[in-house]
KOLTI-969066 format. One record per residue (C-alpha): residue in three letters; x, y, z. Coordinates in steps of 0.02 Angstrom, whole numbers, plus 50000, padded with zeros to 5 digits. Layout:
residues N
<site aa="ALA" east="X" north="Y" up="Z"/>
...
***
This chain:
residues 201
<site aa="UNK" east="49586" north="48974" up="49376"/>
<site aa="UNK" east="49427" north="49030" up="49530"/>
<site aa="UNK" east="49454" north="49024" up="49684"/>
<site aa="UNK" east="49351" north="48904" up="49780"/>
<site aa="UNK" east="49226" north="48976" up="49900"/>
<site aa="UNK" east="49238" north="48890" up="50081"/>
<site aa="UNK" east="49115" north="48913" up="50224"/>
<site aa="UNK" east="49202" north="48907" up="50384"/>
<site aa="UNK" east="49095" north="48841" up="50524"/>
<site aa="UNK" east="49146" north="48844" up="50718"/>
<site aa="UNK" east="49182" north="48906" up="50866"/>
<site aa="UNK" east="49236" north="49105" up="50868"/>
<site aa="UNK" east="49417" north="49051" up="50898"/>
<site aa="UNK" east="49423" north="48956" up="50771"/>
<site aa="UNK" east="49340" north="49079" up="50633"/>
<site aa="UNK" east="49409" north="49214" up="50697"/>
<site aa="UNK" east="49584" north="49141" up="50671"/>
<site aa="UNK" east="49532" north="49107" up="50497"/>
<site aa="UNK" east="49468" north="49279" up="50487"/>
<site aa="UNK" east="49631" north="49368" up="50504"/>
<site aa="UNK" east="49729" north="49268" up="50366"/>
<site aa="UNK" east="49640" north="49288" up="50212"/>
<site aa="UNK" east="49769" north="49342" up="50117"/>
<site aa="UNK" east="49864" north="49192" up="50164"/>
<site aa="UNK" east="49723" north="49063" up="50089"/>
<site aa="UNK" east="49725" north="48996" up="49931"/>
<site aa="UNK" east="49506" north="49016" up="49939"/>
<site aa="UNK" east="49389" north="49133" up="49988"/>
<site aa="UNK" east="49341" north="49098" up="50162"/>
<site aa="UNK" east="49161" north="49130" up="50196"/>
<site aa="UNK" east="49129" north="49133" up="50375"/>
<site aa="UNK" east="48976" north="49056" up="50479"/>
<site aa="UNK" east="48845" north="49132" up="50338"/>
<site aa="UNK" east="48744" north="48964" up="50276"/>
<site aa="UNK" east="48681" north="49053" up="50132"/>
<site aa="UNK" east="48830" north="49103" up="50048"/>
<site aa="UNK" east="48861" north="49009" up="49905"/>
<site aa="UNK" east="49009" north="48883" up="49924"/>
<site aa="UNK" east="49095" north="48738" up="49854"/>
<site aa="UNK" east="49169" north="48679" up="50038"/>
<site aa="UNK" east="49135" north="48660" up="50209"/>
<site aa="UNK" east="49275" north="48687" up="50320"/>
<site aa="UNK" east="49189" north="48646" up="50509"/>
<site aa="UNK" east="49288" north="48637" up="50671"/>
<site aa="UNK" east="49219" north="48479" up="50772"/>
<site aa="UNK" east="49164" north="48574" up="50904"/>
<site aa="UNK" east="49018" north="48656" up="50789"/>
<site aa="UNK" east="48940" north="48478" up="50781"/>
<site aa="UNK" east="48850" north="48537" up="50953"/>
<site aa="UNK" east="48751" north="48647" up="50880"/>
<site aa="UNK" east="48613" north="48533" up="50810"/>
<site aa="UNK" east="48547" north="48670" up="50688"/>
<site aa="UNK" east="48730" north="48714" up="50610"/>
<site aa="UNK" east="48769" north="48495" up="50622"/>
<site aa="UNK" east="48600" north="48458" up="50544"/>
<site aa="UNK" east="48653" north="48591" up="50384"/>
<site aa="UNK" east="48819" north="48482" up="50369"/>
<site aa="UNK" east="48734" north="48335" up="50369"/>
<site aa="UNK" east="48628" north="48353" up="50236"/>
<site aa="UNK" east="48725" north="48466" up="50132"/>
<site aa="UNK" east="48814" north="48382" up="49970"/>
<site aa="UNK" east="48951" north="48495" up="49941"/>
<site aa="UNK" east="49116" north="48442" up="50006"/>
<site aa="UNK" east="49165" north="48435" up="50189"/>
<site aa="UNK" east="49322" north="48446" up="50282"/>
<site aa="UNK" east="49316" north="48425" up="50479"/>
<site aa="UNK" east="49454" north="48505" up="50590"/>
<site aa="UNK" east="49501" north="48453" up="50775"/>
<site aa="UNK" east="49604" north="48360" up="50856"/>
<site aa="UNK" east="49642" north="48207" up="50809"/>
<site aa="UNK" east="49551" north="48107" up="50944"/>
<site aa="UNK" east="49395" north="48232" up="50935"/>
<site aa="UNK" east="49329" north="48204" up="50728"/>
<site aa="UNK" east="49212" north="48103" up="50693"/>
<site aa="UNK" east="49063" north="48118" up="50570"/>
<site aa="UNK" east="49037" north="48101" up="50403"/>
<site aa="UNK" east="49187" north="48191" up="50295"/>
<site aa="UNK" east="49273" north="48209" up="50147"/>
<site aa="UNK" east="49432" north="48257" up="50222"/>
<site aa="UNK" east="49493" north="48314" up="50397"/>
<site aa="UNK" east="49612" north="48431" up="50461"/>
<site aa="UNK" east="49731" north="48377" up="50627"/>
<site aa="UNK" east="49741" north="48536" up="50726"/>
<site aa="UNK" east="49850" north="48634" up="50769"/>
<site aa="UNK" east="49899" north="48637" up="50577"/>
<site aa="UNK" east="49979" north="48765" up="50474"/>
<site aa="UNK" east="49938" north="48869" up="50338"/>
<site aa="UNK" east="50013" north="48775" up="50220"/>
<site aa="UNK" east="49898" north="48606" up="50281"/>
<site aa="UNK" east="49735" north="48743" up="50273"/>
<site aa="UNK" east="49776" north="48782" up="50084"/>
<site aa="UNK" east="49836" north="48610" up="50036"/>
<site aa="UNK" east="49672" north="48517" up="50107"/>
<site aa="UNK" east="49578" north="48626" up="50040"/>
<site aa="UNK" east="49653" north="48615" up="49841"/>
<site aa="UNK" east="49678" north="48410" up="49888"/>
<site aa="UNK" east="49489" north="48394" up="49915"/>
<site aa="UNK" east="49425" north="48474" up="49776"/>
<site aa="UNK" east="49555" north="48406" up="49648"/>
<site aa="UNK" east="49521" north="48226" up="49715"/>
<site aa="UNK" east="49311" north="48275" up="49705"/>
<site aa="UNK" east="49359" north="48317" up="49510"/>
<site aa="UNK" east="49456" north="48204" up="49486"/>
<site aa="UNK" east="49314" north="48065" up="49513"/>
<site aa="UNK" east="49171" north="48163" up="49450"/>
<site aa="UNK" east="49271" north="48178" up="49291"/>
<site aa="UNK" east="49318" north="47965" up="49285"/>
<site aa="UNK" east="49138" north="47905" up="49328"/>
<site aa="UNK" east="49012" north="47925" up="49182"/>
<site aa="UNK" east="48844" north="47872" up="49212"/>
<site aa="UNK" east="48780" north="47780" up="49043"/>
<site aa="UNK" east="48604" north="47734" up="49039"/>
<site aa="UNK" east="48585" north="47626" up="49210"/>
<site aa="UNK" east="48783" north="47596" up="49210"/>
<site aa="UNK" east="48912" north="47667" up="49266"/>
<site aa="UNK" east="49089" north="47680" up="49152"/>
<site aa="UNK" east="49258" north="47718" up="49269"/>
<site aa="UNK" east="49370" north="47773" up="49139"/>
<site aa="UNK" east="49521" north="47752" up="49263"/>
<site aa="UNK" east="49485" north="47586" up="49290"/>
<site aa="UNK" east="49416" north="47548" up="49121"/>
<site aa="UNK" east="49276" north="47481" up="49180"/>
<site aa="UNK" east="49078" north="47465" up="49146"/>
<site aa="UNK" east="48986" north="47403" up="49291"/>
<site aa="UNK" east="48799" north="47369" up="49349"/>
<site aa="UNK" east="48764" north="47344" up="49525"/>
<site aa="UNK" east="48904" north="47194" up="49560"/>
<site aa="UNK" east="48933" north="47147" up="49392"/>
<site aa="UNK" east="49073" north="47238" up="49290"/>
<site aa="UNK" east="49168" north="47213" up="49125"/>
<site aa="UNK" east="49338" north="47289" up="49068"/>
<site aa="UNK" east="49348" north="47398" up="48951"/>
<site aa="UNK" east="49481" north="47440" up="48805"/>
<site aa="UNK" east="49557" north="47606" up="48785"/>
<site aa="UNK" east="49453" north="47606" up="48623"/>
<site aa="UNK" east="49298" north="47550" up="48706"/>
<site aa="UNK" east="49291" north="47708" up="48819"/>
<site aa="UNK" east="49317" north="47799" up="48697"/>
<site aa="UNK" east="49182" north="47748" up="48582"/>
<site aa="UNK" east="49063" north="47751" up="48752"/>
<site aa="UNK" east="49097" north="47943" up="48779"/>
<site aa="UNK" east="49100" north="47977" up="48602"/>
<site aa="UNK" east="48904" north="47891" up="48578"/>
<site aa="UNK" east="48865" north="47985" up="48737"/>
<site aa="UNK" east="48908" north="48147" up="48699"/>
<site aa="UNK" east="48815" north="48153" up="48538"/>
<site aa="UNK" east="48621" north="48170" up="48544"/>
<site aa="UNK" east="48607" north="48083" up="48344"/>
<site aa="UNK" east="48664" north="47919" up="48283"/>
<site aa="UNK" east="48851" north="47912" up="48228"/>
<site aa="UNK" east="48922" north="47876" up="48063"/>
<site aa="UNK" east="49058" north="47735" up="48044"/>
<site aa="UNK" east="49154" north="47868" up="47953"/>
<site aa="UNK" east="49123" north="47995" up="48110"/>
<site aa="UNK" east="49190" north="47849" up="48229"/>
<site aa="UNK" east="49343" north="47828" up="48129"/>
<site aa="UNK" east="49387" north="47992" up="48119"/>
<site aa="UNK" east="49344" north="48039" up="48320"/>
<site aa="UNK" east="49415" north="47869" up="48368"/>
<site aa="UNK" east="49553" north="47825" up="48267"/>
<site aa="UNK" east="49600" north="47980" up="48196"/>
<site aa="UNK" east="49586" north="47895" up="48007"/>
<site aa="UNK" east="49761" north="47793" up="48047"/>
<site aa="UNK" east="49823" north="47691" up="47912"/>
<site aa="UNK" east="49781" north="47524" up="48000"/>
<site aa="UNK" east="49600" north="47570" up="48045"/>
<site aa="UNK" east="49427" north="47569" up="47915"/>
<site aa="UNK" east="49246" north="47543" up="47929"/>
<site aa="UNK" east="49264" north="47343" up="47949"/>
<site aa="UNK" east="49378" north="47404" up="48123"/>
<site aa="UNK" east="49238" north="47502" up="48189"/>
<site aa="UNK" east="49120" north="47377" up="48160"/>
<site aa="UNK" east="49242" north="47237" up="48224"/>
<site aa="UNK" east="49273" north="47347" up="48400"/>
<site aa="UNK" east="49084" north="47360" up="48418"/>
<site aa="UNK" east="49034" north="47194" up="48385"/>
<site aa="UNK" east="49176" north="47149" up="48542"/>
<site aa="UNK" east="49094" north="47252" up="48636"/>
<site aa="UNK" east="48898" north="47226" up="48618"/>
<site aa="UNK" east="48947" north="47038" up="48651"/>
<site aa="UNK" east="49048" north="47088" up="48788"/>
<site aa="UNK" east="48890" north="47195" up="48881"/>
<site aa="UNK" east="48782" north="47047" up="48804"/>
<site aa="UNK" east="48872" north="46894" up="48896"/>
<site aa="UNK" east="48886" north="47002" up="49057"/>
<site aa="UNK" east="48740" north="47109" up="49078"/>
<site aa="UNK" east="48620" north="46995" up="48929"/>
<site aa="UNK" east="48554" north="47155" up="48876"/>
<site aa="UNK" east="48557" north="47173" up="48679"/>
<site aa="UNK" east="48501" north="47348" up="48684"/>
<site aa="UNK" east="48644" north="47439" up="48737"/>
<site aa="UNK" east="48713" north="47485" up="48571"/>
<site aa="UNK" east="48609" north="47550" up="48450"/>
<site aa="UNK" east="48617" north="47562" up="48269"/>
<site aa="UNK" east="48514" north="47611" up="48111"/>
<site aa="UNK" east="48530" north="47684" up="47953"/>
<site aa="UNK" east="48630" north="47839" up="48004"/>
<site aa="UNK" east="48750" north="47740" up="48112"/>
<site aa="UNK" east="48765" north="47683" up="48292"/>
<site aa="UNK" east="48722" north="47765" up="48451"/>
<site aa="UNK" east="48645" north="47718" up="48643"/>
***
């Protein structure tokens, strides 16, 4: 796995300390150059007094970790790092923040104007949601990843692996139930469509 690029922003003492430790860090530290390509910004809370840097941090859509004494940590950030700290804490905070972001990214999928949360098995739209079965989640993922309609046989092999208790009637039944859930809750009759070639979104 490649190392994360972490932009370090802060007063000279904060930057200098991390600059002396690159071989102990489990990420690539990038110092004070906002033009560098980075995945995460690790900033000392004192840097927020620099309005240009503060604007950059606030407007950036990458992950942000705010470091400083507990009482001073403020702002809109994804994680915080209480100072003083240890190398182990710095490395684990960076890794855990990135892993959590990746987990959330993988678990939430936009489908049409809905959000599918795979972990909670929930399909939601605004304040409404339905709970899905594992098979229903797999069906939606299968449809989403296909650019063309999918036949019942292909659905059967992908979702059920041709198990002995499944046939094309199983596919029809599951899709009927899923459509009914969606229609009952969202009044959406065009969520799952089908033609002579198969089913699609």
